N, C-alpha and C positions, 0 to 999 in steps of 0.2 A: 397149182401152179399158176394158175391166172391168179390168183388170190396174193399169193407169193410176189409176183412182178407188180403187182398193183401196190404193194407194202413197200418196194424197195424203192417205186417211183415218187410214191407221196414222201417217203423218208429223205431222197435226194432233194426232192424239191423245197422240203422243209429245211433240210441243211443249206442249200442254197440261199433261201430267203433270209433265214435267222443269220446265217454266216456271214452275210452283205452287212449287217447293222452290227453284229456283236463282235467284241474283240477278245481274243484270249488271254487271258491274265497270265496264265502258268501257275508255276510254283515260286513262292516267295525265296528271293536269294539275299542271305545274311552277309553282310562284310564285316567280317570281325575288327578289322581295322577301324571302321567307321563306328562300331559297336563299343569299343576299348576308348576311344577318342569320347566319346559321348558321356561313359561312365563317368571319364576322366574330370571332364565339365562340370558334371552333375555334383562330384567330390568337392571340387573346387568352388564350387557356387555353395554348398553347403558351407564351408569353410569361411567363405567372404560374409555370409549371413551371421554365424556365429560371430565372427569377429564384428560385424556391424551391430549385434546385439550387447556384447559386451562394450563397444564405444557407446552407444545409447544411456546404456546403465549407468555407466562412468559419467557421460555428460549431465543427466538427470542428478546423480550425486553431486556434481559440481554446482549445479544449478540450485539445489537445495542448500548447499553450504554459502553458496551466492548470497541466496535469500537471507541467510542468517546472517550473515555478517551486515547486510543490508539494514534488516531489523534492528540489530546492535547498535548500529552507526545510528540510526533514526532515534532510538533510545536516548542515545548520548547527545544528540542534538537536543532533544526535547528536554532532557534534564538539565542542560546546559542554558536552555532558554528559560527555562523555570526558575533556576538559580537567578539569573540576569533579572527576571521579573519581580521575583520576591526581593532582591536587594535594591531594585527600584522602589518598591513598595516601602521598605524601611528606610530609605533614603528620604522620600517625600515625609515620611512620617515624622522623620527625626528632624528634617532641617525645615521644610515648608510649614509642617502643623506648628511648630515652636514658634516661628515667626508670626503664623497667623496669631494664634492665642495669645501673642506678647503684645499684638497690635492694641492702642488704645480705643480703636474704632470698632472693636468687637465688644458687645455687651457681655455682662457676666453671665448672665443667662443662657446665652449661645454657646458660652465654652464646654458646658457639657455636653450639648446636642452635637457640637463638632467634633469633640473628643469621642464621642459614641459613635457617631458615622465611620469615623476612621479606625476606631478600634474593631468595628465589626468587619470591615476588610480584611484587617490584618488577623483576626480570628479565623478567617475564611481561609486565610492564604495558609496559615499553620497547617488547619485541618486537610488541605490540599497536599501539603508537604508530607504529613504523616502517612497519608493515604499512598503516596507515592512510594516512601520509604517502605511500606509494607510490601508493595507491588513488587518492587525490586529484590528486595531481601527475603520474603517469605517464599516457601516453596508449598504451602497450604493452598494459595491461590492456583489453582492447577491452570496456567494460561500459558500460550505459546509467546515465542517473540513477538510474532506479529500482533497478537491483542494485547500485550504490554505496550509495543509503540503506539497501538491505536488509544489506548487509556492515556498514555503520555502525552500524544497529541491533543487530546482532548483537554487534560489538565493545562496543557501549555496554551490553548487557546482561552480556557477559563481566567488564567493569570494574565493573559494579555488585556482580556476584559477587566479586570480588576485593576490593572495599574490604569487604562483608559478613565476609569471611574475616578479613581483617586485624584487623576491628573485634571478631570473634569471639576470635581470637588474643589481641589485647590484654586484651580483657575475663578471659580464662581466665589469663593470666598475672598480672592484679592481683588477682584472686581466688586466685592460688596465693600471692602476696606478703602479701596480707591473712590468709590463714589460718596461713601460718608466722609472722607478726607475732604475731597472737592466740595461736600457740602458744609463743612465745617468752615475751611476756607471763605467761602462765599458769606456764610452768616455772619464771620466774625472779621470780616474785613473792614480796614478804616475808610472812611470816607470823607472827601475833602469839598464839603458844599461851602 
């Protein structure tokens, strides 16, 4: 009996000491209303996420379409600029070269050299136009619109360089003609001594 009382006393003391620091949690209580609204909000979030995914996919498709249109516009602008540059080349050769070659101040041995230098530029221009025609019309070259636009931009820059080169040559030959004409006038002037 002594032993039992001692155990009871120790148990009571243990309960008092531990009970002051511990708090009972008890059995969990579920509120069905809150649970149902939680499930509904989860379903609504899922629907919104699905709609957002559809919107993202739609916007991505539209961005790709806009990129395609931009690339086509870039191609058209590059082709238009190439056509302008080539027209400028042909105009220079047709008008300015004839004027240069018909000048009495160009020596006969220079005519071939001048003609060949202008002809080389025109041949390069024609080769570039044939390459562009291949790029735009052939499906054998597996290129995206962006790659085509990039190649066309490079060809556009080349044609600008050719125009600049032919204009520089024309300017140089005109300066030579002017210098020789001035020399001729100085050498053949009449003196009143």
